[in-house]
C-alpha positions in Angstrom: 5.4 -28.3 -39.8 4.1 -28.8 -36.3 0.3 -28.2 -36.3 -0.6 -25.3 -34.2 -3.7 -25.2 -31.6 -6.9 -23.3 -32.2 -9.8 -22.3 -30.3 -13.2 -23.1 -31.6 -16.3 -21.2 -30.9 -20.2 -22.1 -30.8 -20.6 -21.6 -34.4 -18.3 -24.2 -35.5 -19.2 -26.6 -33.0 -22.7 -26.0 -33.9 -22.3 -26.4 -37.9 -20.2 -30.0 -36.8 -23.5 -31.5 -35.4 -25.6 -30.0 -38.4 -23.0 -31.5 -40.8 -22.2 -34.8 -38.8 -22.0 -37.0 -42.0 -18.9 -35.2 -43.0 -17.3 -35.8 -39.8 -16.0 -32.3 -39.6 -14.6 -32.5 -35.9 -12.6 -35.2 -37.2 -11.2 -33.5 -40.3 -10.2 -30.7 -38.4 -7.5 -33.1 -36.5 -5.7 -33.0 -39.7 -5.1 -29.4 -39.4 -4.6 -28.6 -35.7 -2.8 -30.2 -32.8 -5.7 -29.8 -30.5 -9.1 -27.7 -30.1 -9.6 -25.7 -27.2 -13.7 -25.1 -26.0 -14.0 -22.0 -23.7 -16.4 -22.4 -21.1 -18.6 -19.6 -22.4 -18.8 -21.6 -25.6 -20.0 -24.7 -23.9 -22.7 -22.6 -21.8 -23.6 -21.2 -25.5 -23.8 -24.6 -27.6 -26.3 -25.9 -24.6 -28.9 -23.0 -25.2 -30.9 -24.7 -27.5 -34.9 -25.7 -27.4 -34.4 -28.7 -30.0 -34.2 -31.5 -28.1 -32.2 -33.9 -30.2 -29.7 -31.2 -30.9 -29.4 -30.3 -27.1 -29.0 -34.2 -26.6 -25.8 -34.7 -29.1 -24.2 -31.6 -27.9 -24.6 -32.3 -24.2 -23.1 -35.7 -24.6 -20.3 -33.9 -26.5 -19.6 -31.3 -23.6 -19.6 -34.2 -21.1 -16.9 -36.0 -22.4 -15.0 -33.1 -22.8 -12.0 -33.2 -20.6 -9.7 -30.4 -18.5 -6.4 -30.2 -20.1 -6.0 -33.8 -21.7 -7.5 -35.0 -25.5 -7.9 -33.5 -28.7 -10.9 -31.3 -27.7 -10.6 -29.9 -24.4 -12.3 -27.5 -21.9 -10.3 -24.2 -21.6 -11.2 -22.4 -18.4 -8.3 -20.6 -17.9 -7.8 -17.0 -19.2 -5.7 -13.3 -19.2 -8.2 -11.5 -16.7 -6.8 -8.3 -17.8 -6.9 -9.3 -21.6 -11.0 -10.2 -20.7 -11.6 -7.0 -19.1 -10.1 -5.0 -22.0 -11.8 -6.9 -24.7 -15.2 -7.2 -23.2 -15.5 -3.5 -23.5 -14.9 -3.3 -27.2 -18.5 -2.4 -28.9 -19.8 -5.5 -30.8 -17.3 -7.9 -28.8 -19.7 -10.2 -26.6 -18.7 -12.1 -23.3 -17.8 -15.4 -25.4 -15.6 -13.7 -27.8 -14.0 -12.3 -25.2 -13.2 -15.1 -23.5 -11.8 -17.0 -26.3 -9.8 -14.4 -27.1 -8.5 -13.9 -23.6 -7.7 -17.5 -23.5 -5.5 -17.5 -26.7 -3.3 -14.5 -25.0 -3.1 -17.2 -21.8 -2.3 -20.2 -24.2 -0.3 -18.8 -26.8 -3.0 -19.6 -29.4 -3.3 -18.0 -32.7 -6.2 -19.3 -34.4 -9.8 -19.4 -33.7 -12.7 -21.1 -35.8 -15.6 -18.8 -35.4 -18.3 -17.5 -38.0 -18.6 -14.7 -35.5 -17.6 -10.8 -36.9 -16.7 -9.4 -33.7 -13.2 -10.1 -34.1 -13.2 -7.5 -36.8 -13.7 -4.7 -34.2 -10.4 -5.8 -32.3 -7.7 -3.3 -32.1 -3.9 -3.4 -33.7 -2.7 -5.0 -30.7 -4.7 -8.3 -31.2 -4.1 -8.5 -35.4 -1.6 -11.3 -35.0 -4.9 -13.6 -34.3 -6.2 -15.2 -36.8 -10.2 -16.5 -37.6 -10.9 -19.0 -39.6 -14.5 -18.7 -40.3 -16.5 -21.2 -42.2 -15.9 -20.4 -46.0 -11.8 -20.4 -45.2 -12.6 -24.3 -43.4 -14.3 -25.4 -46.6 -11.5 -24.2 -48.7 -8.7 -25.7 -46.0 -10.7 -29.2 -46.3 -11.1 -29.0 -49.9 -7.4 -28.0 -51.0 -6.2 -30.8 -48.5 -8.5 -33.4 -50.6 -10.7 -34.4 -47.4 -14.1 -33.7 -49.4 -14.9 -36.3 -52.1 -17.9 -34.7 -53.2 -17.8 -31.2 -53.3 -20.6 -30.0 -54.9 -22.9 -32.0 -52.4 -20.7 -30.4 -49.4 -21.2 -27.2 -50.4 -24.8 -27.3 -51.1 -25.3 -29.1 -47.6 -23.2 -26.5 -46.0 -25.4 -23.7 -47.5 -28.2 -25.7 -46.2 -27.5 -24.9 -42.8 -25.1 -22.0 -42.9 -26.3 -19.6 -46.3 -23.5 -18.9 -48.4 -22.5 -16.4 -51.2 -20.0 -16.7 -53.8 -18.1 -13.3 -52.9 -17.6 -14.7 -48.9 -17.0 -18.1 -50.2 -14.1 -16.9 -52.7 -12.4 -14.7 -49.6 -12.4 -18.4 -47.9 -11.0 -20.1 -50.2 -8.5 -17.6 -51.1 -7.4 -17.2 -47.5 -7.0 -21.1 -46.9 -4.6 -21.5 -50.4 -2.6 -18.6 -48.8 -2.0 -19.9 -45.6 -1.6 -23.4 -47.2 0.9 -21.6 -50.1 -1.2 -23.1 -52.7 -1.7 -21.5 -56.0 -4.9 -21.3 -57.7 -6.1 -20.3 -61.3 -8.9 -18.1 -61.9 -11.0 -20.5 -63.6 -10.3 -23.3 -60.7 -11.4 -20.7 -58.2 -14.6 -19.9 -59.8 -15.2 -23.3 -60.2 -15.0 -24.1 -56.3 -16.6 -20.9 -55.3 -19.2 -19.9 -57.8 -22.6 -20.5 -56.3 -24.3 -20.9 -59.5 -21.9 -23.2 -61.0 -21.9 -25.3 -57.7 -25.7 -25.5 -58.2 -27.0 -23.3 -55.9 -29.3 -20.5 -57.0 
């Protein structure tokens, strides 16, 4: 099966820098054919007061090509869709831009922890959001993570998790991959207490 394209928002890219030792930006290349970065996301990434973080993100942004490479800057979008979506309550400009770009490019998947997607009308329900818990599940079910417990603990340090959202994300990843998972295995993979997080 051909790998689909995806659009990433600032939360996913930011986490990838916080968890750089796991090479998240490299691992994701096994799941998607390309990652598009909207211009508004680029601006959000540079909006940090932490100098060392800003420097790393700045280098990443400066190296983003337009129209080529795996990670690429995406500047075109459906203006009609943008104008419709940006008016929806709890959808910010950045979210509206990447949703409009998804329509322009025919992309169905976006990597984001933003919850604005939940407020989209029915006509946009074909778009699929993979949040960090779902990405964790995709990585683990594909065998990308050697020490899962340590990985979860490190993610939790930067992006607090709870067992319920981790379980939902893991189940969504399993459904997407067409994998059956037992209740026992699901508990072991998603119970924060079992994973050493109290």
